[in-house]
C-alpha angles and dihedrals in degrees: 000000000000115000108206130200088253090054091052093048090047092052093044096048093044090053090051089053094047092050091044093238080127099041125206112273095031118130114216132183132225089238093054092053093041089056093044094050094037095235137113122269094257097075089041090055090050091048092049091052090052093047090048091051089054092050099249095112140028115212124221114189114240091001105066138241127313117217102230110234123225106262123223093246093047090051092050092047092051093048095047091050089051093052091050096049098041094045091049090051093054093045088053095055104035090100093053108081095183092050091048091049093050091047091049091053092051092048091050090053091049092049092051091052090045093052090052095055120098104240089221085072091077094173095057094039091052091045092055091044090055091045091056091058095039089057089057092053093044091056089071092062093219102142096193093052089043091055091047091050091048088055087063092052098094093049089046092053092048094049092049093047090052091054093048090065088067093072146250096324091071092047092052091047092054093049092046094048094046089055091052092046092051090050092052090051092049089052092049089237102151096170092048090049092052092051093046092048094052090049091046095053094042091049098045094045096037097235113178113230094017131259123288 
């Protein structure tokens, strides 16, 4: 498979958006990205068109591209979808002791790796945060729900990375809540898990009125 200059610019700029190095609301130019990626403007233009088609950017001729911020309703929709899918996954496996034990071991490994990451590495911290929750969904074995949840992964990473810029309090909250979520899973407490998860997501992402 040929990997073109436009493909590389697309991947690089998208990663900058997902890690919030290019924050929502920022206006960037083709020239700025061309210089940063050491390419001509043509592949940058192609990459911008692709990113705009996916909803990550809004293009303004002769002015540049606006990085589309995560809207309040989009954030709430993503979080509520996550609660539904993750809670369903745990309710599906609470009667399977071996599955719960295997999931618990994977979550413990993830939490150890997460604790070892420097929070200033927002990309890696957000990746491990997403992995923790993806493991929960994968335990159910429902491929369709797994694919749907994976489709939320990029939005999840971006939202987490944005919160990490607010400081250590958010980092500590994530670690604390993941420990509590893992404990609820180990206890087979699906209702307790669902409540903890809704509170976790609302607290980390500062959602007024909570998450259903």
